[in-house]
N, C-alpha and C positions, 0 to 999 in steps of 0.2 A: 504494500500500500504506500509505502514511503516513496516509491519511485514514480508514482503517478502524480501528475500535477492536477490542479483543480480543473484546468481546461480539458485534460484527458478524461477525467471522471465525468464531466458534463457531456463531453462528446460521446463516450460509451453509453451513458444513460439515454441520450437522445437517439443514438443509433439503435439501441435495443427497442425503444418505444416505436420508432419508425418501422422497424422490422415486424413488430407485432401488428401494427396498423396495416402494413402491406400484406401480411399473411391473412388478416381478416378480410381485406378487400378481395384477395384472390379467392378466398372461401366463398364470399358473397357472389362474386362473378360466376364461379362454378355452380353455385346453387341456382342463380338466375338462369344459366344455360340449361340446366336440368329442368327447371320449371317451364321455361319456354318450350322445350322439347315436348314435355308432357302436355302443355296447352295445345301445341300444334297437333299432336297425336289425337287428343280429345276432339279438337275442332274437325279434323279430317274424318274421324269416326262419326261425328254428328252429321256432317255434310253427306256422308255415304248413307247413313240411316234415313235422312230426309229424302235423298234421291230414291232409295228403295220404296219408301212410303208413297212418294209421288207416283212412281211407276205402278204400284199396286192400286192406288186410287184411280189413275187413268184407265187401267185395265178393267177395274170394277165398273167405272162409269161407262166405258164402251160396251161392256157386257150388259149393263142395266139398260142402256139405250137400245141395244139389239132386242132384249127381252121385251121392252116397252113397245117397240115397233111391231114385233110379232103379235103381242097381245092386242094392239090397236087394230092391226089388219084382221085378226080373228074376230074382233068385235064388229068391224065394218062388214065382214063377210056374213056373219050371223045376222046382222041387221038388214043388209041389202042383197044377200045371196052370194054363192060361192064364186060367181064370175065377176064380182065387183072389181073394177079397175082394170080388167083384162082388155077392154076396148079403148083404153086411153093410150094415145100415141105420145111417145116422148121425143119424137122428131119435130122440133119446133121450127126448123128451117123451111119446111115445105108444106 
């Protein structure tokens, strides 16, 4: 201890404090990177699930519309006969 000057002791103290602060910052940066990775992974999963739900909803809607059209046509045929709509031409140009 006798060989250290006051300046050396203060320098060593501040050096140690700065090293502790730097190691804490490195730890926080690593923790932030891990957290960002987890957030991105979660967001990607959420987007994929929303895409799947949307596809299911669109498929169900298309199926429902098809079933509704069949039911409506059946109701019209029951009301107006089985040949309802057969004489209608879809050729609008001539």
